[in-house]
Phi, psi and omega in degrees: 000142177240119183267134174242141177251124179242128181236116173287134178219151182273340183227101185298312179296322177297313181296318178300316180294323181293308183291329175292314182288318186287319188238004179073017180283150181234145179291130178252313181222150175243145180243073187056220177263010183257353181189160175214141177265125177252135178243161179131352175254178179291338177229146179297145176244126178254122177265124185244121181283121176216121182294147174303144179088351181281158181300139179241236179273138179056229178271000183284162178239149179298133177221122184261016170289162180303133179221165178258140172219148180290354180242129172217176183247134173255133175248114178275126182236161180280327183223113192291313188300312175295327178292322176296315178297316178301316182292318179289327173296331179279350177117359173282154184250128176285122184260339182223166171286163173291130184245131176268147179221174178302328184266349179153221181220159186213149173217142182259143181224162170233138176276172181294354185247018175087357183273145179273141177224155168230142166259132180235141171236115180280146173230161183057238180262013180065222180298338177298339175301334186244004178280152179249000000 
């Protein structure tokens, strides 16, 4: 299986700038003015320009205000604090304090397009610390 990540955004140049600055992603291919492929993660991320108010899933319309979704993206980093600083400088908003867990630490963020992100720093054996 090959995983592709697609993220709808209302402003393609702004989103490309945010994700490049926040996560160090780089544009690989452009699909006219409707999309861009970003590389630098384990799976390619495709930013897809879709205006607010256009049809989404079912009867819903795209809304780029902060929203909850059962799917979000985790970015694993070596050092959480500098990654958090970089992400907030790029325009993401920190939504929680940094929380420590048996496997490491996490902080929740929202991008300017309403999507949820988490930064994680694993310590020790990472998630293997909590497996049984």
